Every structure is written in structure tokens, then in C-alpha cells.
N, C-alpha and C positions, 0 to 999 in steps of 0.2 A: 504493500500500500504506500509506504513512504517513498519507495523507489519510483512508483508511478507518478506521484506528485513532483518529485525532483526532476524527472525527465520532462514532464509537461512544462514545468517552469523554466527549464533550461533550453527550451526549444523555440526557435523561430526560423523562418526561412529567409536567409540573407544572401550574401555573396558566397557562391559555392567555390570550394577549393578545386584545384585541377584534379582530374581523375578520368577513368575510362568511361564512367556512366555519364549520360547527359543530365542536364538539370532536371528535366521532367522525370527521368527514371529515378533519380535520387529523391525527389519530392514524393513520388508515388510510393517508394519503399518506406520513407519515413512516416508518411501519413498512414499507411497501412499498419505500421508498427504501433503508432500512437493509438489508432482505433482499436487494435487488439489489446493494448494495455488498459484502455478505458473499459472495454468489454469485460476484461478480467476483474476489474474493480467492481463493476456492476454484478458480476456473478458472485463475488465475495459478499456483497450486500445482500443478495438474494439468499445465500446460505445462512447469513446471520438472521434474517427474517424467519427463515424456515425453522431454524433451531432455537428461536425465542431469545435471541441475544440483543435485540433492540428494545430498550426499556419502554419507550412510549408505544411501541407496537404491542407489547404485552399488556400495557395499561389500557390501550384502545380496545383490545379484546375483552378485558375484564369489565370495563365501563359499558361496552355494548351489551354484554350479557346481563348486566344489572338493569339496564334500561328495558331490555326485552322481557325480563322477568317482572319488573315492577311497573312498567308502563307498556303493556302489550300493544296499545294503539300506536306506539312509536317503533314497533319492531322492524318495520320495513326500512325506515330511515337509519335505524341503528345498524342493520345489516349492511346497508350501503356504505356507511362510514367505516365499519369494521373491515371492509375489503382493503382499505389502505394499509392495513397491517399484514396482509397476505404477501407471500413471496411471489405471487403472480398477480397481485392487485394493481389497480390503476395508478397508484403512486409510483411504483417502481417501473411499471410497464411503459409509462410515458417517457422515462429516461431511455429505455431500450428502443422505443420507437424513434426518438430523436437521433440516437446513435446509428440506427439502421438507415435513416435518411442521410446522415453524413456519409456513411459508407458508400451509398449509391452515388454520391457526388464526388468521391475521391478521384476516379479516373479522369473526369473532365477537368477537375481542379489541378491535377498534376500536369496536364497538358499546358496549362498557363504558367507553369513553373513556380517560382517563389511567391509571386503574387497570389496565385490560386491557392497555394498551400496556406498562406497567411490568412486567407479569407475563411478557411474552415477552422483554424485554431481556436478562436474565441468560443465557438460552440462546443468544441471538444473539451476546453477548459471548464466551461459551464457544466457540462454533463459530469465531468470528473469530480467537480466540487459537490454536485448534487448527489453523487454516489458515495460520498464520504459518510461513514456510519454515524458520526456525531451530528453532522448537519442534517442528515435524513431523520435522525431521531427527533431533532427540534422541529422539523417540518411537520411531524405527526402531532406536535403539541396543539395545533389548531383544531383538528377533529376531536382530539381528546378533550379539549376545553369546551367544545360544543356539547359533547355528551355530558360533561359536568354541569353545564347550564341546564340541560334538559332534565337533570335529576332533581331539580328544585332544592339544591343545596345539600343533597345527600352525599354527593361525590366531590372531593376536593379537586380544584383545578390545578393544572401544572403551573408552578410558579416560575416565571421567566427571570432568570438572574440578571440584574442590572436594569430592569424595566420597572418603573415606579407604578404604584396602584393607580394614580390619576391618569397615567398614560394608557393604561389598559381599560379605562372606564368606558364601558358600553355594555349595557345589560341585555341588549337585543340578541336573542338566540341565533346562533350561526353567523353573527356579523363577521367572525374571523374568516369565513369562507368566501365572502363577497369580494369580488375582484380577482379571485384565484381561478384561472382558466380550466382547472381540473373539475370544477364544480358547476360552471355556468359561463355565460358570456354577456357582454353589454349589447343591447339591442336598441333600435330606434323605432318609436311608434309613429303613427300617422301625423301626429302633431309636432314631430321633431324632437320629442323628449327622449332621453336616454335612460334606460332602466336595466336592472340586472335580471336576466332570465336563467333560472336554474335548469340544469339538465334533468331529464325525466326522473332518474332515480333519486334526485334531491328535491323534487317539486314540493314535497311535504313542507319545506321551509317557507314556501310562498304563503301558506295558510297561517304560519306563525307570524309572518310579517304583516299580515292583514292587507296585503297589496304589494305592488311592485316596489322594489327598492330603487329609488331614483339616484342617478349618478351625482347630481348636484348636492343632494342630501348627504350621500356617502362621502363625497370629496371633502365636505366641510366639517364632518363630525364623526368620522370613522374612529373606532378604537384600535388598539394595538392588535396586530396579528403577525405571526412569524413570517408568513408569506409576503405580505405587503411591506413589512418594515425591514426584513432581513434576507428573505429567500428568493425574491423575484429574479435575481441574476442567475440563479441555479435551476429554477423550476419553471422557466418561461422559454418557449422555443422562439427562434427569430421571427417566425410568422406571427405568433401570438403577440410578441413585442411590438411588431409593426401595427397590428390591429389596435392595440391599446394606445399607442401613440396617436393613431388616427382618431380614435374616440375622444381622447383628451383634447386634441387640437380642435375637433368639431365643436365640443362643448365650450371651449374657450372662445372660439369665434362667435358662437351664439350669444355668450355673455357680453362680449365686447360690442356686438351690434346693438345690444339693448342698453349700453352704457353701464353695465354692471361689472363688478370686480370678480374675477375668477381665481380660485385658489386650487392649485394642483393637489390631488389627494396624497401625493408623495412629497409635497413641499415641506410639511411640518413633520419632523422626526420626533421620536420619543425624547423627552428631556435628558434621560440617561442613555447614552449611546454605547455604553460599555459592552453590551451584548453584541452589537454589530461589529464593534472593533475587534472582538474576540473571534469572529468568524474568519476562516481562511479566505483571503481575497485573491482572485487571479491577478497576477502581475504581468507586465509586459516582459516577454522573455527574449533571450538572445540565442542565436543559432548555434547548433553543434557544428554547423558548416561555416559559420562566420569567420572572417579573417582574424588574424591575431590582434589586430587593432581594435576589434570589437570587444565590448565588455561581456564576459561570460560569468559574471559573479552573481547572477540572480539567485536569491535564496528560495528554497522550497517553502510552500505555505506551511505554517505551523498547524499542528493538529488542532482542530477546533475544541476549545475547552468550554464551549457553551454547554452548560449543564442544566438539567431540570430536576426539580424536586417537588414532591407533593406538598402543597401548602394546606395548612389547617384551615385557612380562611377560604370561604366559598361564598358565592353570590347567587341569590335566587334568580332564575330566568324569568323573563317576561316577554311577551310578544308585543305586537303593535306595529303599525305601518310607519313608513317614513315618507 
């Protein structure tokens, strides 16, 4: 695992040294090598999930079973959230899907040489970070805390180290999942308004909200979630990132046309940023093929020390539209 991160952080495609292979051949070989290393990392995460070694995955299963037993009317949504803890669930499968998409792009990228190789590296870094067991563990804190809200205070939420209570404040059930493309997407209605549309298996949350969750309301008053405040770089595909940028720009223009001030949902970060600072961040790396004049001293990302612990403090859930 450490070797994978070190190699990823030491890699970029720059000036090739002389050799028998062409630039395209060397880029193809290195991209294939990196793709295999990231796949190995994902396979390791899958094994950890299967063997019950991801703390929040185990907690997610336990909380889901509690909800199914004590609130049978919520069994269907509990089952949907519990799938994130599975070794073949949507949370890890989305990472495999992104890696497979990158793999299909490697031959064409290699034909463009160093430039093509560098175009694929950011996504490979993102997937590699998303497959980190500590980071993936914290990704699961969002569905865990949704189930805690659904328990009416019977189940303690996961306490996020470095995030103050006032930064997490939002009692609306499942607010942590709004904005996360794994659970839904932003849609535009006939009046031009933008609202959150849950995917079918999560449609139950629409009833709890009492109506569509509007982008303007969410942008100005959303509470803390791991995905929106720390994990977007790792769990968002390039296509999803473009779609979200388009949505934000569209809402911003709408506000400006009406003379109103628009605040990006990502403009205000939690007052305590120690959690984010502790996450391993992709750095710009230098090539193993670069000339001797290039810097090759990039450090590997430190293991994520982002920890979770069950907090004795819990908050009652409540519905209500936005």
C-alpha cells in the first residue's frame, strides 16, 4: 500500500531519457503499471471489507440491522444504505468503474505521449486516495450518521475528529447524502429551479424531507458531511465534477440576473479544518523519466490519521422540507 502511494506521487510524464522505446511505448507501459497498482489497492480494500476490517463498514451493518428490527417501515432504506459496507457494494464499485474507464482510455492517451499520460494521472491519483482504507472508512461515516439520525437518538453518531458541533449542525435526516452523486443528482424543473433528486433506492428520503431539497437552500445552510467537506476529490468522477460545476454556474447566473448574492455550497468550510488537513492530499509529482535537473523529491502522502469514534452525544432526527 505504501509503495503504491510512493510510486503514484513520484510519477509524472516529462522529458523522456534516451532509450530504445518510443515515448508512446514508455507512457503506455507506465500507465498500465500504475493502473495495475491502483487495481491492487482496490482489491486490498475489497478484502478488508469482506473480512470486516473497516470499522465504519461494521458499524453501518450493525446500525442497519437495528433500524430494520426497531423501525421495520424503514427496512428498505436501511438495506440500501447497508450495501455501502459490502465488498461488492456501490461505494467500492464506483471506484472500480472509474478505474475501468481509465483503463479503456490508456491506449489513446499513450499515443499522445507525455501529455496524454498526464491527462489521466489526476484521476488515477483520485481513485488511489479513494481506495485508501482510512479514507474509505471516513466516507462511510455519512451513511452511518444517517442511520443514527433515523434511530431517534438510540444510536450514537460517529464523531468526526476536528469538526466542531456547530459545524455539523443540521438535524434534517440524510442531509449528509445530499450533493453526493452516489445517492442522487441535481435536476432542473420547468420553472428553472434546481432540486436534489434521489435515486430510486433512496427515494424514501424524499418523504422525510417533505418535498424537494432545493439547491439554493442547501448551498446556504448545509451541515457538515464527509463527502462535501473532505471526500469530493476522491469520490467524484471527472464527468460528475463537470456536471456539478455546470449546476453551480447555472444557479449563480440565475442569482446574478435577479441581483441576488450567491454563495457556493463549498465556499464556507468547517471552522476547524484539522480533519481535512489530516487527509492525504494528491501532490503534483515528478517523472521517473524526468531529466536530472528535475526535482524528484516529492514525498508520498502520509497515511490518513483521520479517525472516528462513537460519540455518546446523539441528536434526534426530524424531517421537514427545505
